[in-house]
C-alpha positions in Angstrom: -124.7 -62.0 58.9 -122.3 -59.4 57.9 -121.7 -58.6 61.7 -121.2 -62.4 62.3 -118.5 -62.5 59.5 -116.9 -59.3 60.7 -117.0 -60.6 64.1 -115.1 -64.0 63.0 -112.7 -61.9 61.1 -111.8 -59.5 63.9 -111.7 -62.1 66.5 -109.4 -64.4 64.6 -107.1 -61.3 63.5 -106.6 -60.5 67.2 -105.6 -64.3 68.0 -103.5 -64.5 64.9 -101.3 -61.4 66.3 -101.2 -62.9 69.7 -100.4 -66.4 69.1 -98.3 -68.6 66.8 -100.9 -70.8 65.4 -101.4 -70.3 61.7 -104.9 -71.5 61.8 -106.1 -68.0 62.8 -104.2 -66.5 60.0 -106.0 -68.8 57.5 -109.3 -68.5 58.9 -109.3 -64.8 59.2 -108.3 -64.4 55.5 -111.3 -66.7 54.7 -113.5 -64.5 56.8 -112.5 -61.7 54.8 -113.8 -63.6 51.5 -117.0 -64.4 53.3 -117.7 -60.8 54.5 -117.1 -59.4 50.9 -119.7 -62.2 49.8 -122.2 -61.2 52.3 -121.6 -57.4 51.5 -122.2 -58.1 47.6 -125.6 -59.5 48.6 -126.4 -56.3 51.1 -125.6 -54.0 47.9 -127.5 -56.0 45.6 -130.6 -56.0 47.5 -130.0 -52.3 48.8 -129.8 -53.5 52.5 -127.9 -51.4 54.6 -124.5 -52.7 55.7 -124.2 -52.7 59.5 -120.4 -53.2 59.4 -119.6 -50.1 57.3 -117.3 -47.8 59.2 -116.8 -50.0 62.0 -113.6 -50.2 63.7 -112.2 -53.8 64.4 -114.2 -55.2 67.3 -117.0 -52.7 67.1 -120.3 -53.8 66.3 -123.9 -52.3 65.8 -125.8 -55.2 67.4 -125.4 -55.4 71.0 -125.7 -59.2 71.1 -122.8 -59.3 68.5 -120.8 -57.0 70.5 -121.3 -59.3 73.9 -120.4 -62.5 71.8 -117.1 -60.9 70.5 -116.3 -59.7 74.0 -116.9 -62.8 75.7 -115.0 -64.9 73.1 -112.2 -62.5 73.0 -111.8 -62.7 76.8 -112.0 -66.6 76.4 -109.2 -66.6 74.1 -107.0 -63.9 75.6 -105.4 -66.0 78.4 -103.8 -68.9 76.1 -104.0 -70.3 72.7 -106.1 -73.3 73.9 -108.5 -70.7 75.0 -108.5 -69.0 71.7 -108.9 -72.3 69.8 -111.7 -73.1 72.0 -113.3 -69.7 71.3 -113.1 -70.2 67.6 -114.6 -73.8 67.9 -117.4 -72.2 70.0 -118.1 -69.6 67.5 -118.0 -71.9 64.5 -120.3 -74.3 66.2 -122.8 -71.5 67.0 -122.7 -70.4 63.7 -123.3 -73.6 62.1 -126.6 -73.8 63.9 -127.4 -70.1 63.0 -126.8 -70.6 59.4 -128.7 -74.1 59.4 -131.6 -72.3 60.7 -131.4 -69.2 58.6 -131.3 -71.2 55.6 -134.7 -72.4 55.9 -136.3 -69.1 55.6 -134.3 -68.2 52.4 -135.9 -68.0 48.8 -133.5 -66.1 46.6 -130.9 -68.6 44.8 -127.8 -66.3 45.1 -128.6 -65.9 48.9 -129.1 -69.4 49.3 -125.9 -70.4 47.5 -123.8 -67.8 49.6 -125.3 -69.1 52.9 -124.6 -72.8 51.7 -121.0 -71.5 51.2 -120.8 -70.0 54.6 -122.2 -73.3 56.2 -119.6 -75.3 54.5 -116.7 -72.9 55.5 -117.9 -72.9 59.1 -117.9 -76.7 59.2 -114.2 -76.7 57.9 -113.3 -74.0 60.2 -114.8 -75.9 63.1 -112.8 -79.0 62.1 -109.5 -77.1 61.8 -110.0 -75.9 65.4 -110.7 -79.4 66.5 -107.5 -80.5 65.0 -105.4 -77.7 66.5 -107.0 -78.6 69.8 -105.9 -82.0 69.9 -102.3 -81.4 69.1 
């Protein structure tokens, strides 16, 4: 989950620098808070943080790296492509979080995942709203 949150942050930061669409700045800032929450859990449960020391756009998991590269490419050509990439990422994240929550049994982890799920739904709606402008 740490890499997923970092992916979102890194992707939206690139798009924020490229396009004049404040949705990317706002969601990138939210993703920073989400990554902090996940890192708190990693620290609490003595799990190695796969994002530690990684540069922007660099990931340990090859699947996460491929997703980042694909979405970055999709969003590099136009603001509409970037918004669609964001919507895709959030839609996929909602499915992954929903699936992951069924296997959780620690209340603090369940709460963080519930918060991440709610945020992903809000981010997805924000991207949808920007796409219909």
